[in-house]
C-alpha positions as CSV (number, residue, x, y, z in Angstrom):
1,M,-47.6,-21.1,-31.3
2,K,-47.6,-17.6,-31.4
3,N,-46.1,-17.7,-28.0
4,L,-43.3,-20.2,-28.9
5,K,-42.2,-18.1,-31.8
6,S,-41.8,-15.0,-29.5
7,L,-39.9,-17.0,-26.9
8,I,-37.3,-18.3,-29.9
9,L,-37.1,-14.7,-30.9
10,L,-36.1,-13.5,-27.6
11,I,-33.3,-16.1,-27.3
12,L,-32.0,-15.5,-30.8
13,L,-31.9,-11.8,-29.9
14,F,-30.3,-12.7,-26.7
15,T,-27.8,-14.7,-28.1
16,L,-27.1,-12.1,-31.0
17,N,-26.7,-9.4,-28.2
18,K,-24.0,-12.0,-26.6
19,L,-22.1,-12.3,-29.6
20,T,-21.9,-8.7,-30.7
21,K,-20.5,-7.7,-27.3
22,A,-17.9,-10.1,-27.9
23,Q,-16.6,-8.6,-30.8
24,I,-15.5,-6.0,-29.0
25,P,-11.7,-5.5,-29.5
26,V,-9.5,-5.8,-26.4
27,F,-8.5,-2.1,-26.7
28,E,-12.0,-1.2,-26.5
29,E,-12.8,-2.8,-23.3
30,P,-13.4,-0.1,-20.5
31,R,-11.1,-1.6,-18.0
32,H,-8.2,-1.8,-20.6
33,K,-6.7,1.6,-21.0
34,V,-4.4,2.4,-24.0
35,V,-1.3,4.0,-22.4
36,L,1.2,3.8,-25.3
37,Q,0.9,3.0,-28.8
38,N,3.9,3.0,-31.8
39,E,4.7,0.8,-34.6
40,Y,6.0,-1.8,-32.6
41,V,3.3,-2.3,-29.5
42,R,0.0,-1.3,-28.3
43,L,0.5,-1.1,-24.4
44,L,-2.8,-2.0,-22.3
45,D,-3.0,-1.1,-18.7
46,V,-5.6,-3.3,-16.9
47,H,-7.3,-2.5,-13.8
48,V,-10.2,-4.9,-12.4
49,R,-11.5,-3.9,-9.3
50,P,-12.3,-6.6,-6.6
51,H,-15.5,-8.6,-7.8
52,D,-15.6,-6.7,-11.0
53,T,-15.8,-8.4,-14.4
54,T,-15.0,-7.1,-17.8
55,L,-16.8,-7.1,-20.8
56,Y,-16.3,-10.2,-23.3
57,H,-13.6,-9.1,-25.5
58,R,-11.5,-10.2,-28.5
59,H,-7.8,-10.8,-28.3
60,S,-6.3,-11.3,-32.1
61,I,-3.1,-9.9,-31.9
62,P,0.0,-11.8,-30.4
63,S,0.6,-10.5,-27.2
64,A,3.0,-10.4,-23.8
65,I,1.1,-10.5,-20.5
66,V,2.7,-9.1,-17.5
67,F,1.1,-9.4,-14.2
68,L,1.7,-6.8,-11.5
69,S,-0.7,-8.0,-9.1
70,R,-1.5,-11.1,-6.6
71,N,-4.9,-12.0,-6.9
72,V,-7.4,-15.0,-7.5
73,T,-9.1,-14.4,-11.0
74,G,-11.6,-16.2,-12.9
75,S,-11.9,-16.3,-16.7
76,Q,-14.3,-17.5,-19.4
77,V,-14.3,-18.2,-23.0
78,M,-17.4,-17.2,-24.7
79,G,-19.6,-20.4,-24.2
80,G,-16.8,-22.3,-22.5
81,E,-16.0,-23.5,-18.9
82,I,-14.9,-21.2,-16.1
83,N,-11.5,-21.1,-15.0
84,I,-10.1,-19.7,-11.6
85,G,-6.5,-19.3,-10.9
86,Q,-3.8,-17.0,-9.3
87,V,-1.7,-14.6,-10.6
88,I,1.8,-13.7,-9.2
89,P,3.6,-10.2,-9.8
90,G,6.1,-10.4,-12.3
91,N,4.9,-13.4,-14.1
92,T,4.8,-12.9,-17.8
93,A,3.5,-15.1,-20.5
94,F,2.9,-14.8,-24.5
95,A,0.1,-15.6,-26.3
96,D,-0.3,-16.2,-29.8
97,F,-3.6,-14.6,-30.4
98,A,-3.1,-14.1,-34.2
99,N,-3.4,-18.0,-34.9
100,K,-5.8,-18.5,-31.9
101,P,-8.1,-15.6,-31.3
102,V,-9.9,-15.2,-28.1
103,S,-12.9,-13.9,-26.8
104,H,-13.4,-13.9,-23.4
105,R,-14.2,-12.2,-20.1
106,V,-11.9,-11.9,-17.1
107,W,-12.8,-11.1,-13.3
108,N,-11.4,-10.8,-10.1
109,E,-12.5,-12.8,-7.0
110,D,-9.9,-10.9,-4.6
111,T,-10.2,-8.1,-2.4
112,S,-7.4,-5.9,-4.2
113,V,-7.4,-4.5,-7.5
114,Y,-6.0,-7.1,-10.3
115,H,-3.3,-5.1,-12.3
116,V,-2.2,-6.7,-15.2
117,M,-0.5,-5.2,-18.6
118,D,-1.4,-6.6,-22.2
119,I,1.3,-5.5,-24.7
120,E,-0.2,-6.5,-28.1
121,I,2.9,-6.8,-30.6
122,F,2.1,-5.5,-34.1
123,P,3.6,-7.5,-37.0
124,R,6.5,-6.3,-38.8
125,V,8.2,-6.8,-42.2
126,N,11.7,-5.9,-40.9
127,T,12.9,-7.1,-37.9
128,F,15.7,-6.5,-35.9
129,V,18.7,-9.1,-35.0
130,C,19.5,-8.4,-31.1
131,N,21.7,-10.9,-29.0
132,I,20.1,-12.3,-25.7
133,I,21.4,-10.0,-23.0
134,N,24.0,-11.9,-21.2
135,E,24.1,-10.2,-17.7
136,P,23.8,-12.2,-14.6
137,A,20.9,-10.2,-13.2
138,F,18.7,-10.8,-16.3
139,K,16.8,-14.2,-16.5
140,L,15.4,-14.9,-19.8
141,A,12.0,-16.0,-19.2
142,W,11.0,-16.8,-22.9
143,D,12.1,-16.0,-26.4
144,Q,9.5,-15.6,-29.3
145,K,9.1,-14.5,-33.1
146,N,9.4,-10.5,-32.3
147,I,9.9,-10.5,-28.4
148,R,11.8,-11.7,-25.6
149,A,10.6,-11.5,-22.0
150,Y,13.5,-11.0,-19.3
151,N,12.8,-11.1,-15.5
152,L,15.3,-8.4,-13.8
153,T,16.2,-8.3,-10.2
154,I,18.6,-5.5,-8.9
155,E,19.9,-5.4,-5.5
156,P,19.9,-2.4,-3.4
157,G,22.5,0.1,-4.2
158,K,23.3,-1.8,-7.8
159,T,22.8,-0.6,-11.2
160,S,21.9,-2.9,-14.4
161,I,22.9,-1.8,-17.6
162,V,21.6,-2.2,-21.4
163,K,24.3,-0.9,-23.7
164,G,22.8,0.5,-27.0
165,V,21.4,-2.3,-29.2
166,N,19.1,-2.4,-32.3
167,C,16.0,-3.3,-30.6
168,P,13.8,-1.1,-28.8
169,H,12.8,-2.4,-25.0
170,L,9.9,-1.9,-22.9
171,F,10.7,-2.0,-18.9
172,I,8.0,-2.1,-16.3
173,L,8.8,-2.0,-12.8
174,I,7.1,-4.8,-10.7
175,S,8.3,-3.9,-7.1
176,G,10.7,-1.8,-5.3
177,S,11.8,1.3,-6.5
178,A,14.3,2.4,-9.2
179,H,15.9,5.4,-11.1
180,S,16.4,5.0,-15.1
181,N,18.9,7.0,-16.8
182,S,19.8,6.9,-20.7
183,A,23.3,5.6,-21.0
184,D,24.4,7.6,-24.1
185,N,24.2,10.9,-25.3
186,T,21.7,10.6,-28.3
187,Q,18.5,10.9,-26.2
188,K,17.9,11.8,-22.4
189,I,15.7,9.8,-20.1
190,N,15.6,10.3,-16.7
191,R,13.2,9.0,-14.3
192,E,12.0,8.1,-10.9
193,L,10.0,5.1,-10.8
194,K,7.3,3.0,-8.9
195,P,5.6,0.2,-9.4
196,G,3.4,-0.2,-12.5
197,D,5.6,2.3,-14.2
198,F,7.0,1.7,-17.3
199,I,9.8,3.2,-19.9
200,W,9.9,2.9,-23.7
201,Y,13.3,2.8,-25.0
202,P,13.6,3.3,-28.6
203,A,16.0,1.2,-30.8
204,G,19.6,2.0,-30.4
205,L,19.4,3.9,-27.2
206,G,21.3,2.0,-24.0
207,F,19.7,2.7,-20.6
208,E,20.4,1.9,-16.8
209,I,18.2,1.1,-13.9
210,I,19.4,2.0,-10.7
211,N,18.2,0.5,-7.3
212,D,18.5,3.1,-4.7
213,G,16.2,1.9,-2.5
214,A,16.5,-0.6,0.7
215,V,15.1,-3.5,-0.9
216,N,15.4,-5.8,-4.1
217,T,13.9,-4.2,-7.1
218,D,12.1,-6.5,-9.4
219,C,11.4,-5.8,-13.2
220,V,10.3,-7.3,-16.7
221,L,12.1,-6.1,-19.9
222,L,10.3,-6.9,-23.0
223,E,12.9,-6.7,-26.1
224,L,11.1,-6.0,-29.3
225,K,13.0,-7.8,-32.3
């Protein structure tokens, strides 16, 4: 009987330890690095090495997910089934973690680094009114309460321009190369970009993205509203 009680206690302690680890918020998980935080978003830049696995972590804030690498990955909600799938650079998704929180772990089954950005979207009382960008190069991927996602392909030698609007924007370069300038005189942004780089454009700041390379430039633009 004493041995049975000890076994039960060990099982309870093991279970409690797993549940405690699952309470780590996503921004405290070691592979999720906070690289930008303001009143609108918290940008987590995530790198998972080949055959590495994250700790169990909790998502509880609505999030935009932007994939930057091509990998076979696995995921498991705590106590749930294992799911295996492939991620594609430039694909995006919206996850309403506020209404459906998730505690899970993710791993990389591939031979290259798994690179993804998790952009947590902070709730706001005052929102912006912004019209959908109506330019041929901008393809609306999805439209949610506080955020829109566009895929943007710029041909070599071409420039895409977003005029000053009410909404702030988060630009992420997926592939190719690009040069960014602010498109008005209120603020100056002048940067060369490589895949995985990002720029935060404040509300009211117009900007242009120039493809000065020899191949198409693929980008994701998130519009906060």
